Residue frames as a rotation matrix with the C-alpha (Angstrom) as fourth column:
UNK 1
0.944 -0.177 -0.280 -33.21
0.026 -0.802 0.597 89.40
-0.330 -0.570 -0.752 -2.50
UNK 2
0.134 -0.976 0.174 -29.87
0.405 0.214 0.889 88.22
-0.905 -0.049 0.423 -3.77
UNK 3
0.274 0.001 0.962 -30.59
0.961 -0.032 -0.274 89.60
0.030 0.999 -0.010 -7.23
UNK 4
0.993 0.112 0.042 -30.19
0.109 -0.992 0.059 93.20
0.048 -0.054 -0.997 -6.05
UNK 5
0.402 -0.911 -0.088 -26.50
-0.334 -0.236 0.913 92.81
-0.852 -0.338 -0.399 -5.06
UNK 6
-0.002 -0.390 0.921 -25.99
0.710 0.648 0.276 90.80
-0.704 0.654 0.275 -8.23
UNK 7
0.623 0.296 0.724 -27.15
0.751 -0.486 -0.448 93.71
0.219 0.822 -0.525 -10.41
UNK 8
0.918 -0.388 -0.085 -25.03
-0.316 -0.842 0.436 96.16
-0.241 -0.374 -0.896 -8.39
UNK 9
0.225 -0.856 0.465 -22.14
0.162 0.503 0.849 93.76
-0.961 -0.116 0.252 -8.99
UNK 10
0.229 -0.073 0.971 -22.58
0.956 0.206 -0.210 94.32
-0.185 0.976 0.117 -12.72
UNK 11
0.779 0.183 0.600 -22.48
0.371 -0.906 -0.206 98.14
0.506 0.383 -0.773 -12.36
UNK 12
0.745 -0.451 0.492 -20.18
-0.643 -0.683 0.347 98.97
0.180 -0.575 -0.798 -9.41
UNK 13
-0.213 -0.921 -0.327 -16.79
-0.570 0.389 -0.724 97.70
0.793 0.033 -0.608 -8.35
UNK 14
0.416 0.349 -0.840 -16.93
0.321 0.808 0.495 94.65
0.851 -0.475 0.224 -6.10
UNK 15
-0.578 -0.733 -0.359 -14.48
0.639 -0.132 -0.758 96.35
0.508 -0.667 0.545 -3.71
UNK 16
-0.826 0.302 0.477 -16.90
-0.422 -0.891 -0.166 99.22
0.375 -0.338 0.863 -2.98
UNK 17
0.221 0.947 -0.235 -19.87
-0.512 0.318 0.798 96.93
0.830 -0.055 0.555 -2.64
UNK 18
0.168 -0.236 -0.957 -17.98
0.604 0.792 -0.089 94.72
0.779 -0.564 0.276 -0.17
UNK 19
-0.868 -0.495 0.030 -16.93
0.309 -0.587 -0.748 97.78
0.388 -0.641 0.663 1.85
UNK 20
-0.461 0.788 0.407 -20.52
-0.731 -0.598 0.329 99.01
0.503 -0.146 0.852 2.05
UNK 21
0.446 0.645 -0.620 -21.83
-0.211 0.749 0.628 95.56
0.870 -0.149 0.471 2.95
UNK 22
-0.288 -0.642 -0.710 -19.11
0.626 0.435 -0.647 95.10
0.725 -0.631 0.277 5.57
UNK 23
-0.948 -0.061 0.312 -20.08
-0.152 -0.774 -0.615 98.30
0.279 -0.631 0.724 7.36
UNK 24
-0.106 0.993 0.047 -23.80
-0.796 -0.113 0.595 97.51
0.596 0.026 0.803 7.10
UNK 25
0.520 0.301 -0.799 -23.42
0.053 0.923 0.382 93.99
0.852 -0.241 0.464 8.45
UNK 26
-0.639 -0.745 -0.190 -20.92
0.342 -0.053 -0.938 95.17
0.689 -0.665 0.289 11.07
UNK 27
-0.744 0.416 0.523 -23.61
-0.638 -0.676 -0.369 97.32
0.200 -0.608 0.768 12.70
UNK 28
0.291 0.939 -0.181 -26.49
-0.833 0.342 0.434 94.87
0.470 0.025 0.883 12.18
UNK 29
0.153 -0.313 -0.937 -24.35
0.130 0.947 -0.295 91.91
0.980 -0.077 0.186 13.22
UNK 30
-0.877 -0.473 0.088 -23.36
0.014 -0.208 -0.978 93.54
0.481 -0.856 0.189 16.50
UNK 31
-0.440 0.786 0.434 -27.00
-0.897 -0.410 -0.167 94.30
0.046 -0.462 0.885 17.31
UNK 32
0.453 0.640 -0.621 -28.23
-0.627 0.724 0.288 90.84
0.634 0.259 0.729 16.28
UNK 33
-0.145 -0.590 -0.794 -25.49
0.260 0.752 -0.606 88.99
0.955 -0.295 0.045 18.16
UNK 34
-0.906 -0.149 0.396 -26.02
-0.292 -0.457 -0.840 91.15
0.307 -0.877 0.370 21.24
UNK 35
-0.038 0.981 0.192 -29.76
-0.989 -0.064 0.131 90.39
0.141 -0.185 0.973 21.16
UNK 36
0.455 0.167 -0.875 -29.05
-0.294 0.955 0.030 86.67
0.841 0.243 0.484 20.69
UNK 37
-0.465 -0.752 -0.467 -26.56
0.264 0.386 -0.884 86.57
0.845 -0.534 0.019 23.59
UNK 38
-0.403 0.286 0.870 -28.82
-0.679 -0.731 -0.074 88.46
0.614 -0.620 0.488 26.00
UNK 39
0.704 0.710 0.035 -30.79
-0.542 0.504 0.673 85.45
0.460 -0.492 0.739 27.39
UNK 40
0.443 -0.641 -0.627 -27.54
0.551 0.746 -0.373 83.54
0.707 -0.180 0.684 27.98
UNK 41
-0.544 -0.690 0.477 -26.00
0.093 -0.615 -0.783 86.56
0.834 -0.381 0.399 29.72
UNK 42
0.135 0.685 0.716 -29.02
-0.777 -0.375 0.505 86.79
0.614 -0.625 0.482 32.05
UNK 43
0.900 0.233 -0.369 -28.29
-0.028 0.875 0.483 83.23
0.435 -0.424 0.794 33.24
UNK 44
0.336 -0.867 -0.367 -24.54
0.825 0.459 -0.329 83.54
0.454 -0.192 0.870 33.74
UNK 45
0.063 -0.299 0.952 -24.34
-0.126 -0.949 -0.290 87.12
0.990 -0.102 -0.097 35.03
UNK 46
-0.634 -0.366 -0.681 -22.94
0.568 0.377 -0.731 87.03
0.524 -0.851 -0.031 38.58
UNK 47
0.426 0.892 -0.153 -25.48
0.725 -0.235 0.647 88.02
0.541 -0.386 -0.747 41.23
UNK 48
0.291 -0.356 -0.888 -22.90
0.810 -0.403 0.427 89.99
-0.510 -0.843 0.171 43.22
UNK 49
-0.836 -0.504 0.217 -22.22
0.537 -0.669 0.513 92.38
-0.113 0.546 0.830 40.29
UNK 50
-0.274 0.782 -0.560 -24.66
0.086 -0.560 -0.824 95.31
-0.958 -0.274 0.086 40.32
UNK 51
-0.462 0.252 0.850 -26.93
0.884 0.208 0.419 95.38
-0.072 0.945 -0.319 37.28
UNK 52
-0.569 0.179 -0.802 -27.42
0.113 -0.950 -0.292 99.10
-0.814 -0.257 0.521 36.71
UNK 53
0.287 0.759 0.585 -30.21
0.854 0.074 -0.515 100.43
-0.434 0.647 -0.627 34.50
UNK 54
-0.745 -0.514 -0.425 -29.52
0.210 -0.785 0.582 102.96
-0.633 0.345 0.693 31.73
UNK 55
0.421 0.875 0.238 -31.66
0.617 -0.084 -0.782 104.92
-0.665 0.476 -0.576 29.32
UNK 56
-0.811 -0.568 0.139 -30.81
0.458 -0.471 0.754 106.43
-0.363 0.675 0.642 25.96
UNK 57
0.252 0.958 -0.136 -33.27
0.747 -0.282 -0.603 109.20
-0.616 0.051 -0.786 25.18
UNK 58
-0.899 -0.397 0.184 -33.32
0.418 -0.657 0.627 111.44
-0.128 0.641 0.757 22.11
UNK 59
0.139 0.956 -0.260 -35.97
0.706 -0.280 -0.651 114.13
-0.694 -0.094 -0.713 21.85
UNK 60
-0.610 -0.214 0.763 -36.85
0.725 -0.540 0.428 116.74
0.321 0.814 0.484 19.29
UNK 61
0.152 0.659 0.737 -38.16
0.199 -0.751 0.630 120.20
0.968 0.050 -0.245 20.07
UNK 62
-0.904 -0.391 -0.171 -38.63
0.255 -0.173 -0.951 121.77
0.342 -0.904 0.256 23.48
UNK 63
-0.713 0.649 0.266 -41.39
-0.679 -0.542 -0.496 122.57
-0.177 -0.534 0.827 25.93
UNK 64
0.043 0.848 0.527 -44.81
-0.434 0.491 -0.755 121.11
-0.900 -0.196 0.389 25.12
UNK 65
0.726 0.199 -0.659 -43.83
-0.687 0.162 -0.708 120.41
-0.034 0.967 0.254 21.51
UNK 66
-0.359 -0.913 0.193 -41.07
-0.912 0.387 0.135 118.04
-0.198 -0.127 -0.972 22.69
UNK 67
0.783 0.596 -0.179 -41.38
-0.622 0.764 -0.173 114.58
0.033 0.247 0.968 21.16
UNK 68
0.189 -0.690 0.699 -39.41
-0.376 0.607 0.700 111.40
-0.907 -0.395 -0.145 21.74
UNK 69
0.328 -0.187 -0.926 -37.44
-0.920 0.159 -0.358 110.06
0.214 0.969 -0.120 18.80
UNK 70
-0.056 -0.400 -0.915 -35.55
-0.028 0.916 -0.399 107.27
0.998 0.003 -0.063 20.60
UNK 71
0.225 0.093 0.970 -36.21
-0.962 -0.136 0.236 105.93
0.154 -0.986 0.059 24.08
UNK 72
0.360 -0.223 -0.906 -34.12
-0.149 0.945 -0.291 102.82
0.921 0.240 0.307 24.70
UNK 73
0.536 -0.143 0.832 -33.65
-0.843 -0.047 0.535 101.26
-0.037 -0.989 -0.146 28.12
UNK 74
0.460 -0.474 -0.751 -30.85
-0.043 0.833 -0.552 98.79
0.887 0.287 0.363 28.81
UNK 75
0.943 -0.144 0.300 -28.75
-0.301 0.017 0.954 97.45
-0.142 -0.989 -0.027 31.68
UNK 76
0.122 -0.985 0.119 -25.22
-0.829 -0.035 0.558 96.29
-0.545 -0.166 -0.821 32.49
UNK 77
-0.025 -0.074 0.997 -25.86
0.196 0.977 0.077 92.84
-0.980 0.198 -0.010 31.01
UNK 78
0.845 0.399 0.356 -26.86
0.427 -0.104 -0.898 94.42
-0.321 0.911 -0.258 27.71
UNK 79
0.725 -0.645 -0.243 -23.68
-0.677 -0.731 -0.080 96.52
-0.126 0.223 -0.967 27.71
UNK 80
-0.140 -0.781 0.609 -21.54
-0.498 0.587 0.639 93.42
-0.856 -0.213 -0.471 28.25
UNK 81
0.291 0.340 0.894 -23.32
0.562 0.696 -0.447 91.68
-0.774 0.633 0.011 25.36
UNK 82
0.992 0.115 -0.052 -22.72
0.037 -0.661 -0.750 94.74
-0.120 0.742 -0.660 23.19
UNK 83
0.345 -0.936 -0.064 -19.00
-0.844 -0.340 0.415 94.82
-0.411 -0.089 -0.907 24.03
UNK 84
-0.228 -0.396 0.890 -18.55
-0.039 0.917 0.398 91.10
-0.973 0.056 -0.224 23.28
UNK 85
0.558 0.529 0.640 -20.53
0.625 0.240 -0.743 91.48
-0.546 0.814 -0.197 20.05
UNK 86
0.899 -0.277 -0.338 -18.42
-0.392 -0.852 -0.346 94.50
-0.193 0.444 -0.875 19.09
UNK 87
-0.084 -0.960 0.267 -15.24
-0.633 0.259 0.730 92.45
-0.770 -0.108 -0.629 19.50
UNK 88
-0.102 0.137 0.985 -16.69
0.530 0.845 -0.062 89.81
-0.842 0.516 -0.159 17.16
UNK 89
0.861 0.504 0.071 -17.72
0.350 -0.485 -0.801 92.61
-0.370 0.715 -0.594 14.78
UNK 90
0.526 -0.758 -0.386 -14.22
-0.751 -0.627 0.209 94.09
-0.400 0.180 -0.899 14.64
UNK 91
-0.350 -0.620 0.702 -12.80
-0.212 0.782 0.585 90.59
-0.912 0.056 -0.406 14.13
UNK 92
0.305 0.561 0.770 -15.26
0.662 0.456 -0.595 90.06
-0.685 0.691 -0.232 11.26
UNK 93
0.965 0.104 -0.241 -14.46
-0.070 -0.784 -0.617 93.40
-0.253 0.613 -0.749 9.57
UNK 94
0.299 -0.939 -0.169 -10.69
-0.842 -0.343 0.416 93.00
-0.449 0.018 -0.893 9.87
UNK 95
-0.623 -0.668 0.407 -10.25
-0.494 0.739 0.457 89.29
-0.607 0.084 -0.790 9.14
UNK 96
0.075 0.765 -0.640 -13.51
-0.979 0.179 0.099 88.08
0.190 0.619 0.762 7.52
UNK 97
-0.879 -0.452 0.153 -12.89
-0.477 0.845 -0.241 84.86
-0.021 -0.285 -0.958 9.44
UNK 98
-0.485 0.712 -0.508 -15.42
-0.124 0.519 0.846 82.09
0.866 0.473 -0.163 8.89
UNK 99
-0.523 0.308 -0.795 -16.15
0.828 0.407 -0.386 81.72
0.205 -0.860 -0.468 12.61
UNK 100
-0.777 0.238 -0.584 -17.07
0.067 -0.890 -0.452 85.41
-0.626 -0.390 0.675 12.93
UNK 101
-0.752 0.512 -0.414 -19.14
-0.576 -0.206 0.791 85.11
0.320 0.834 0.450 9.75
UNK 102
-0.451 0.580 -0.678 -21.01
0.328 0.814 0.479 82.12
0.830 -0.006 -0.558 11.21
UNK 103
-0.677 0.213 -0.704 -21.60
0.688 -0.155 -0.709 83.84
-0.260 -0.965 -0.042 14.55
UNK 104
-0.747 0.421 -0.514 -23.22
-0.439 -0.893 -0.093 86.78
-0.498 0.156 0.853 12.76
UNK 105
-0.658 0.494 -0.568 -25.07
-0.474 0.315 0.822 84.47
0.585 0.811 0.027 10.38
UNK 106
-0.559 0.445 -0.700 -26.49
0.658 0.751 -0.048 82.37
0.505 -0.487 -0.713 13.22
UNK 107
-0.725 0.284 -0.627 -27.50
0.362 -0.618 -0.698 85.53
-0.586 -0.733 0.346 15.07
UNK 108
-0.723 0.473 -0.503 -29.32
-0.681 -0.607 0.409 86.80
-0.112 0.639 0.761 11.97
UNK 109
-0.590 0.496 -0.637 -31.03
-0.097 0.740 0.666 83.43
0.801 0.455 -0.388 11.48
UNK 110
-0.613 0.347 -0.710 -32.15
0.779 0.412 -0.472 83.13
0.129 -0.843 -0.523 15.11
UNK 111
-0.725 0.349 -0.594 -33.44
-0.025 -0.875 -0.483 86.70
-0.688 -0.336 0.643 15.13
UNK 112
-0.730 0.455 -0.510 -35.24
-0.631 -0.163 0.758 86.04
0.262 0.875 0.406 11.85
UNK 113
-0.547 0.532 -0.646 -36.98
0.388 0.845 0.368 82.96
0.742 -0.049 -0.669 13.25
UNK 114
-0.608 0.267 -0.748 -37.87
0.750 -0.117 -0.651 84.88
-0.262 -0.956 -0.129 16.41
UNK 115
-0.676 0.239 -0.697 -39.10
-0.076 -0.963 -0.257 88.09
-0.733 -0.121 0.669 14.79
UNK 116
-0.792 0.424 -0.440 -40.92
-0.513 -0.070 0.856 86.88
0.333 0.903 0.273 11.65
UNK 117
-0.538 0.693 0.479 -44.52
-0.295 0.378 -0.878 85.78
-0.789 -0.614 0.001 12.10
UNK 118
-0.884 0.393 -0.253 -46.74
-0.119 0.335 0.935 83.57
0.452 0.856 -0.249 9.97
UNK 119
-0.363 0.830 0.423 -50.48
-0.927 -0.369 -0.072 83.72
0.096 -0.418 0.903 10.61
UNK 120
0.520 0.591 0.617 -51.40
-0.614 0.761 -0.212 80.13
-0.595 -0.269 0.758 9.79
UNK 121
-0.089 -0.572 0.816 -50.22
0.136 0.804 0.578 76.89
-0.987 0.162 0.006 8.20
UNK 122
0.587 0.351 0.729 -51.70
0.736 0.143 -0.662 77.70
-0.337 0.925 -0.174 4.78
UNK 123
0.929 -0.336 -0.154 -49.69
-0.364 -0.905 -0.220 80.94
-0.066 0.261 -0.963 4.65
UNK 124
0.114 -0.927 0.356 -46.59
-0.596 0.223 0.772 78.92
-0.795 -0.300 -0.527 5.47
UNK 125
0.093 -0.009 0.996 -47.39
0.533 0.845 -0.043 76.39
-0.841 0.535 0.084 2.73
UNK 126
0.921 0.256 0.292 -47.87
0.385 -0.492 -0.781 79.17
-0.056 0.832 -0.552 0.17
UNK 127
0.669 -0.738 -0.095 -44.57
-0.687 -0.661 0.301 80.74
-0.284 -0.136 -0.949 1.26
UNK 128
-0.085 -0.726 0.682 -42.70
-0.250 0.678 0.691 77.43
-0.965 -0.112 -0.239 1.01
UNK 129
0.400 0.313 0.861 -44.27
0.705 0.495 -0.508 76.71
-0.585 0.810 -0.023 -2.40
UNK 130
1.000 -0.022 0.008 -43.30
-0.014 -0.822 -0.569 80.14
0.019 0.568 -0.822 -3.68
UNK 131
0.368 -0.926 0.080 -39.76
-0.778 -0.260 0.571 79.74
-0.508 -0.273 -0.817 -2.41
UNK 132
0.084 -0.283 0.955 -39.54
0.276 0.928 0.251 76.34
-0.958 0.243 0.156 -4.09
UNK 133
0.746 0.245 0.620 -40.39
0.656 -0.106 -0.748 77.92
-0.118 0.964 -0.239 -7.45
UNK 134
0.888 -0.458 -0.042 -38.01
-0.457 -0.889 0.028 80.80
-0.050 -0.006 -0.999 -6.69
UNK 135
0.161 -0.871 0.464 -35.18
-0.492 0.336 0.803 78.36
-0.855 -0.358 -0.374 -5.90
UNK 136
0.378 0.013 0.926 -35.80
0.609 0.750 -0.259 76.29
-0.697 0.662 0.276 -9.02
UNK 137
0.870 -0.015 0.494 -35.23
0.417 -0.513 -0.751 79.37
0.264 0.858 -0.439 -11.17
UNK 138
0.783 -0.520 0.342 -32.70
-0.532 -0.844 -0.068 81.54
0.324 -0.129 -0.937 -9.27
UNK 139
0.305 -0.701 0.644 -30.62
-0.684 0.309 0.660 78.81
-0.662 -0.642 -0.386 -7.61
UNK 140
-0.003 -0.284 0.959 -30.70
0.258 0.926 0.275 75.91
-0.966 0.248 0.070 -10.04
UNK 141
0.671 0.384 0.635 -31.57
0.682 0.017 -0.731 77.72
-0.292 0.923 -0.251 -13.28
UNK 142
0.764 -0.444 0.468 -29.04
-0.052 -0.766 -0.641 80.57
0.643 0.466 -0.608 -13.12
UNK 143
-0.032 -0.860 -0.509 -25.71
0.788 0.291 -0.542 81.31
0.615 -0.419 0.668 -11.48
UNK 144
0.188 0.153 0.970 -26.99
-0.163 -0.969 0.184 84.44
0.969 -0.192 -0.157 -9.69
UNK 145
0.931 0.259 0.257 -27.21
-0.280 0.053 0.959 82.99
0.235 -0.964 0.121 -6.17
UNK 146
0.637 -0.763 -0.113 -23.83
0.762 0.601 0.241 81.26
-0.116 -0.240 0.964 -6.33
UNK 147
-0.051 -0.643 0.764 -22.23
0.629 -0.615 -0.476 84.42
0.776 0.457 0.435 -7.74
UNK 148
0.428 0.281 0.859 -23.68
-0.393 -0.798 0.457 86.55
0.814 -0.533 -0.231 -4.94
UNK 149
1.000 0.010 0.017 -22.74
-0.020 0.459 0.888 84.04
0.001 -0.888 0.460 -2.23
UNK 150
0.445 -0.895 0.048 -19.15
0.888 0.447 0.106 83.72
-0.116 -0.005 0.993 -3.45
UNK 151
-0.014 -0.476 0.879 -18.53
0.655 -0.669 -0.352 87.32
0.756 0.571 0.321 -4.54
UNK 152
0.238 0.205 0.949 -19.77
-0.358 -0.890 0.282 89.34
0.903 -0.407 -0.139 -1.60
UNK 153
-0.653 -0.537 -0.533 -18.14
0.356 0.403 -0.843 89.16
0.668 -0.741 -0.072 1.79
UNK 154
-0.342 0.638 0.690 -21.22
-0.825 -0.556 0.104 89.35
0.450 -0.533 0.716 3.96
UNK 155
-0.933 -0.007 0.360 -22.66
-0.233 0.774 -0.589 87.02
-0.274 -0.633 -0.724 6.61
UNK 156
-0.071 0.929 -0.362 -25.58
-0.992 -0.105 -0.075 86.04
-0.107 0.354 0.929 4.36
UNK 157
0.555 0.151 -0.818 -24.61
-0.358 0.931 -0.071 82.38
0.751 0.332 0.570 4.58
UNK 158
0.646 -0.447 0.619 -23.11
-0.512 0.348 0.786 79.88
-0.566 -0.824 -0.004 6.97
UNK 159
0.387 -0.601 -0.699 -19.86
-0.715 0.283 -0.640 78.40
0.582 0.747 -0.320 5.75
UNK 160
0.844 -0.104 0.526 -18.54
-0.289 0.738 0.610 75.01
-0.451 -0.666 0.593 6.75
UNK 161
0.063 -0.914 -0.402 -14.85
-0.978 -0.136 0.156 74.32
-0.197 0.383 -0.902 6.14
UNK 162
0.937 0.241 -0.252 -14.25
-0.312 0.902 -0.298 71.15
0.156 0.358 0.921 4.20
UNK 163
0.270 -0.918 -0.291 -10.51
0.237 0.356 -0.904 71.25
0.933 0.175 0.314 4.90
UNK 164
0.689 0.081 0.720 -10.77
-0.598 -0.500 0.627 71.90
0.410 -0.863 -0.296 8.65
UNK 165
0.924 -0.336 0.181 -8.82
0.145 0.748 0.648 68.76
-0.353 -0.572 0.740 9.59
UNK 166
0.395 -0.810 0.434 -5.98
0.877 0.191 -0.441 69.65
0.274 0.555 0.786 7.21
UNK 167
-0.288 -0.524 0.802 -5.67
0.420 -0.822 -0.386 73.40
0.861 0.226 0.456 7.79
UNK 168
-0.583 0.106 -0.806 -7.40
0.801 -0.092 -0.592 73.92
-0.136 -0.990 -0.032 11.15
UNK 169
0.202 0.712 -0.672 -8.96
0.579 -0.640 -0.504 77.33
-0.790 -0.288 -0.542 11.72
UNK 170
-0.380 -0.408 -0.830 -7.21
-0.416 -0.726 0.547 78.68
-0.826 0.553 0.107 8.60
UNK 171
-0.328 0.328 0.886 -9.43
0.665 0.747 -0.031 76.54
-0.672 0.579 -0.462 6.35
UNK 172
-0.660 0.011 -0.751 -10.29
-0.402 -0.850 0.340 78.07
-0.635 0.526 0.566 2.97
UNK 173
-0.865 0.379 -0.329 -12.44
-0.149 0.432 0.889 75.49
0.479 0.818 -0.317 1.15
UNK 174
-0.785 0.585 0.202 -16.05
-0.355 -0.159 -0.921 75.98
-0.507 -0.795 0.333 2.24
UNK 175
-0.589 0.792 0.161 -19.48
0.711 0.413 0.569 74.50
0.384 0.450 -0.806 1.72
UNK 176
-0.945 0.241 0.223 -22.27
-0.286 -0.938 -0.195 77.09
0.162 -0.248 0.955 2.03
UNK 177
-0.388 0.903 -0.186 -25.77
0.913 0.404 0.053 77.17
0.123 -0.149 -0.981 3.48
UNK 178
-0.583 0.219 0.782 -27.89
0.089 -0.940 0.329 80.28
0.807 0.262 0.529 2.87
UNK 179
-0.975 0.199 0.099 -29.65
-0.145 -0.229 -0.963 81.85
-0.169 -0.953 0.252 5.84
UNK 180
-0.240 0.937 -0.252 -32.99
-0.966 -0.204 0.162 81.61
0.100 0.282 0.954 4.04
UNK 181
-0.081 0.137 -0.987 -32.60
-0.259 0.953 0.154 77.83
0.962 0.268 -0.042 4.13
UNK 182
-0.815 -0.177 -0.551 -32.56
0.474 0.344 -0.811 78.10
0.333 -0.922 -0.197 7.93
UNK 183
-0.912 0.407 -0.049 -35.00
-0.301 -0.746 -0.594 80.94
-0.278 -0.528 0.803 8.63
UNK 184
-0.325 0.862 -0.389 -37.96
-0.875 -0.117 0.470 79.95
0.359 0.493 0.792 6.45
UNK 185
-0.040 0.345 -0.938 -38.21
0.063 0.938 0.342 76.28
0.997 -0.045 -0.060 7.48
UNK 186
-0.814 -0.313 -0.490 -37.33
0.493 0.075 -0.867 77.26
0.308 -0.947 0.093 11.06
UNK 187
-0.817 0.571 0.081 -40.14
-0.564 -0.764 -0.312 79.81
-0.117 -0.301 0.947 11.16
UNK 188
-0.080 0.800 -0.594 -42.55
-0.680 0.392 0.620 77.29
0.729 0.454 0.513 9.66
UNK 189
-0.261 -0.077 -0.962 -41.59
0.422 0.887 -0.185 74.65
0.868 -0.455 -0.199 12.25
UNK 190
-0.985 -0.087 -0.148 -41.93
0.172 -0.446 -0.879 77.20
0.010 -0.891 0.454 15.05
UNK 191
-0.522 0.853 -0.019 -45.40
-0.837 -0.508 0.204 78.13
0.165 0.122 0.979 13.83
UNK 192
0.036 0.532 -0.846 -46.46
-0.285 0.817 0.501 74.47
0.958 0.223 0.181 13.70
UNK 193
-0.549 -0.295 -0.782 -45.11
0.584 0.535 -0.611 73.78
0.599 -0.792 -0.121 17.20
UNK 194
-0.976 0.209 0.068 -46.97
-0.203 -0.742 -0.638 76.82
-0.083 -0.637 0.767 18.57
UNK 195
-0.258 0.942 -0.216 -50.29
-0.869 -0.129 0.477 75.62
0.421 0.311 0.852 17.11
UNK 196
0.246 0.329 -0.912 -50.03
-0.025 0.943 0.333 72.15
0.969 -0.059 0.240 18.69
């Protein structure tokens, strides 16, 4: 997947690609982080605060030819999660801070593990084998993955500051871990634990 932005990097200005990716991941990051925070919010939401129900409904047409396009139901807890996630999203877009990047990255990884499904262990083994061959070529054989990870400002990786003790939260020297290195083994382990 990383090869697509790499080829765009060769054709278009990195500034425009980063702007497009920032807006894309801003929206997706808010939704993913909100979804990830929802179970926690259900536990800590005060019982004395009313939890009102809401519905977002978009229809097309009128009368008997009316059809639903979007029918989304949510409550006060979901709105609070959305507001908190939006604050993180604005922080990410404005500052590109590594903590905001990691919050979005973890939300994407957790949602990926939760939403992807493998049918059986042999499918998982084939997937892991294919990704091993893929990594041997694209990660270790070329500079494509490193170029994409370092060039594009998107939460497609978790970054760990190596100079955190020296510079605190303003650290700039990072080690990287791609989200695929979390999601694929995590999904495989989840599948194995569900079968036993």
